[in-house]
C-alpha positions, -999 to 999 in steps of 0.1 A, spaced: -526 -395 -268 -560 -409 -261 -566 -425 -227 -577 -461 -231 -611 -470 -217 -611 -488 -184 -614 -525 -183 -649 -535 -173 -651 -552 -139 -664 -588 -141 -695 -596 -122 -680 -619 -96 -704 -635 -71 -740 -646 -74 -774 -631 -66 -802 -652 -51 -834 -649 -31 -837 -662 5 -859 -659 36 -857 -663 73 -882 -691 78 -871 -720 100 -879 -758 101 -890 -779 130 -854 -779 144 -853 -741 143 -828 -740 114 -832 -714 87 -844 -727 54 -827 -699 34 -830 -707 -3 -848 -740 4 -880 -724 16 -910 -737 -5 -927 -703 0 -901 -686 -22 -923 -693 -52 -943 -664 -39 -927 -632 -54 -935 -612 -22 -918 -637 2 -882 -633 13 -856 -609 2 -827 -608 -23 -791 -612 -14 -756 -616 -30 -726 -637 -21 -690 -630 -33 -656 -641 -23 -636 -612 -6 -598 -611 -2 -584 -620 31 -550 -613 48 -544 -650 57 -551 -663 22 -581 -683 32 -614 -681 14 -638 -656 28 -673 -653 15 -691 -621 20 -729 -623 21 -753 -594 23 -791 -597 22 -822 -576 27 -824 -561 -8 -861 -555 -20 -855 -569 -55 -830 -585 -78 -820 -552 -94 -809 -537 -61 -789 -568 -52 -771 -567 -85 -763 -530 -82 -748 -536 -47 -728 -565 -61 -715 -544 -90 -704 -516 -65 -687 -542 -44 -667 -556 -74 -658 -520 -85 -645 -512 -50 -622 -543 -51 -607 -529 -84 -600 -496 -66 -584 -512 -36 -611 -511 -9 -642 -530 1 -675 -512 -3 -697 -533 19 -733 -521 14 -743 -532 49 -712 -518 66 -721 -502 99 -709 -467 106 -691 -479 137 -670 -504 116 -661 -477 91 -651 -452 118 -628 -477 135 -611 -485 101 -608 -447 95 -590 -443 128 -566 -471 120 -558 -454 87 -553 -419 102 -530 -433 129 -504 -439 102 -498 -402 96 -513 -382 124 -498 -371 157 -506 -390 189 -523 -359 204 -546 -356 173 -554 -393 174 -563 -391 210 -588 -363 202 -602 -383 173 -607 -414 193 -623 -395 221 -650 -381 198 -655 -413 178 -658 -437 208 -677 -414 232 -700 -395 208 -702 -407 172 -704 -444 176 -731 -443 204 -751 -420 181 -746 -435 146 -727 -467 151 -756 -491 143 -767 -471 111 -754 -485 78 -728 -461 64 -747 -458 31 -779 -449 50 -763 -421 71 -778 -388 59 -783 -353 71 -816 -362 89 -796 -383 114 -770 -356 118 -795 -328 122 -814 -347 149 -781 -354 168 -770 -318 167 -804 -305 179 -805 -331 207 -769 -321 219 -777 -284 219 -810 -289 237 -790 -309 263 -768 -278 269 -738 -292 252 -713 -266 242 -714 -254 206 -677 -256 203 -677 -293 214 -706 -302 190 -689 -284 162 -657 -304 168 -676 -337 169 -692 -330 136 -659 -318 121 -644 -351 130 -673 -370 114 -670 -347 83 -633 -356 80 -641 -393 82 -669 -390 55 -646 -369 33 -621 -398 33 -650 -421 22 -658 -398 -6 -622 -395 -17 -620 -433 -18 -652 -436 -38 -668 -454 -9 -696 -427 -7 -709 -404 -34 -713 -374 -11 -704 -362 24 -736 -359 45 -718 -336 70 -711 -309 43 -720 -281 44 -716 -280 82 -748 -281 102 -732 -257 127 -713 -225 118 -677 -223 131 -680 -207 166 -663 -174 168 -632 -172 189 -636 -154 222 -624 -119 225 -587 -118 233 -575 -93 259 -538 -87 256 -516 -71 282 -504 -36 279 -467 -28 280 -470 -18 317 -488 -50 326 -463 -71 308 -434 -54 326 -452 -57 360 -457 -95 355 -421 -100 344 -407 -80 374 -429 -99 398 -421 -133 385 -383 -126 385 -385 -120 422 -409 -149 431 -405 -176 404 -375 -171 381 -383 -203 361 -416 -189 349 -401 -154 344 -375 -169 320 -402 -190 303 -424 -159 298 -395 -138 287 -384 -163 261 -419 -167 247 -425 -130 245 -391 -123 228 -392 -151 203 -429 -158 197 -425 -195 206 -456 -216 212 -460 -231 247 -452 -267 236 -422 -255 216 -407 -237 246 -413 -266 269 -397 -290 245 -365 -270 241 -333 -289 249 -299 -272 254 -285 -287 222 -312 -268 204 -297 -235 215 -266 -219 199 -258 -188 220 -227 -180 200 -247 -176 168 -277 -160 187 -303 -185 175 -323 -215 187 -338 -243 166 -374 -255 170 -373 -293 165 -401 -306 188 -432 -297 207 -441 -311 241 -477 -325 242 -499 -343 267 -518 -373 253 -551 -376 271 -538 -349 295 -516 -376 310 -487 -390 290 -461 -365 278 -447 -370 243 -424 -351 220 -440 -346 186 -431 -327 155 -439 -289 154 -474 -278 144 -466 -271 107 -436 -278 85 -428 -241 85 -426 -242 123 -395 -264 122 -370 -236 118 -345 -214 135 -354 -184 156 -332 -154 164 -325 -145 200 -326 -109 213 -304 -98 242 -334 -103 266 -340 -139 254 -303 -147 256 -302 -133 292 -332 -155 302 -314 -186 287 -282 -177 305 -302 -176 338 -315 -211 331 -280 -224 322 -267 -210 355 -295 -226 375 -285 -263 376 -302 -291 394 -291 -293 430 -261 -271 422 -249 -291 392 -244 -276 358 -273 -279 333 -274 -311 313 -264 -303 277 -289 -328 264 -316 -320 289 -347 -298 289 -342 -260 293 -374 -257 315 -378 -285 339 -383 -296 375 -355 -319 387 -347 -329 351 -383 -338 341 -402 -317 317 -430 -294 329 -466 -306 323 -484 -282 300 -516 -282 322 -496 -275 353 -477 -247 336 -510 -230 326 -524 -233 361 -493 -219 378 -491 -192 352 -527 -181 360 -518 -181 397 -488 -158 390 -511 -135 370 -534 -131 400 -505 -125 424 -489 -100 400 -522 -81 397 -525 -85 359 -555 -100 340 -554 -137 334 -543 -147 299 -534 -179 281 -498 -187 276 -504 -188 238 -515 -151 241 -478 -143 248 -472 -153 211 -499 -128 201 -484 -102 223 -450 -107 207 -465 -101 173 -484 -70 184 -454 -55 201 -432 -62 171 -456 -46 147 -462 -16 170 -424 -11 171 -423 -8 133 -410 -43 124 -422 -50 89 -450 -75 86 -431 -100 64 -402 -101 90 -427 -105 118 -444 -134 99 -411 -151 94 -402 -147 131 -434 -164 141 -428 -190 114 -462 -186 97 -468 -200 63 -487 -170 50 -487 -132 57 -525 -134 62 -522 -155 93 -499 -129 109 -521 -100 98 -555 -114 106 -550 -135 137 -518 -123 155 -517 -86 147 -538 -75 177 -543 -38 182 -524 -25 213 -531 9 229 -498 23 217 -504 11 181 -539 26 182 -525 60 194 -499 58 166 -526 53 140 -549 80 153 -520 105 157 -508 98 122 -542 106 108 -543 138 128 -508 148 116 -519 144 79 -550 166 86 -529 192 104 -506 195 73 -536 198 51 -550 226 73 -517 245 71 -515 242 33 -551 253 29 -551 282 54 -515 292 52 -515 298 90 -505 276 120 -532 253 134 -548 263 167 -527 247 195 -558 231 211 -563 211 179 -528 197 178 -524 160 187 -521 158 225 -498 127 223 -465 122 207 -464 121 169 -454 88 152 -427 108 134 -397 104 158 -377 134 143 -404 160 154 -394 174 188 -419 178 216 -428 215 222 -408 229 251 -438 242 269 -456 208 270 -451 185 299 -452 148 291 -484 129 299 -483 97 321 -494 75 292 -469 89 267 -439 68 257 -407 78 274 -386 72 242 -390 81 206 -410 54 187 -389 32 165 -409 37 134 -380 34 109 -355 7 102 -325 9 123 -344 27 152 -358 -4 169 -346 -34 189 -366 -61 172 -370 -96 186 -348 -108 157 -312 -102 150 
């Protein structure tokens, strides 16, 4: 079936020429100026009635066009925008558009996201570009701003996020046919590389947990739960007792605790739709939750509808949790790491223990396997040794098949093979960095963080 042609938009409004000359009483003459007979005097403008919320008549006037053709083109774009459901004001300032964009985004964005958007818009974008007409905003202005910020020793990550916010706003303008192109694309700054992440070893992890169990059981249970389940910091801090079902060995992630402007604590939806799901509990995670349940407020039993991790019934502030966590790292003698790195550590330990990548991805509630493989699958020393020893084992077998004789003892792998059924030679004493147990490389030989 052939699509019917769109109905042409009528040319509402009028186009006229005016000037800024004034009479003896300092009143503008406008269209009454006698000098308008001169083609080079004054400028062209248009006037059109725009819709209003209160039903009253509202006339929109825009002037400053060099000739009649430009004024009629602007009037035609304005009428077309009304047919599409928005107002394309040719003299709309960038500041006015950004405020309107914030109001639109507030309908379907989290409070924490909107706080970050407003901070960048009001403190950076509007002071820099607010007085420029939106239609005149081009890459020259953006390039000059980025260069000035970098020369003022502004961080590249901050400048990149500011420009990313502007790019999102201009993309909305393009999607609504308000603009023909996004001046912030392609990005003027490449995405800054993430800093190198240094994860704990198994010994450092155990050292931290043993130290915190003796000095601060609350943070010991928090770290244990995040390590065993891969929960995000906000998800762990938002846990309520009615989210936990110990009999079934699962907990449900329903909220995340966030700080708006680093001040107001709010419960928001999890990061992604896939994050709102159930998580299995290992025996270590269940023991940590049992410790929290037995530790009531002033001797009272835990509130079944209250927070799992709290101080006198009130939730823990994420910033205070991070600061205290770093203090405990210093006291325990382990490198400082972010709380979110415990999630990376959970993924790395699970994969090193032989948990299949799809299972690990589901445990972390990722949307795709690539996220788990490329971002969270950090290489641990034990996993690195397993990979190197596995390659050596293949080459050893090839040597035996080729030569028909045993391989020289000095060329054998000095660490335990990744194949658990191969016994260690009786004449070899274990090294200090060797695992004390067989590696759980096959299904059924590991205690995963899922049940």
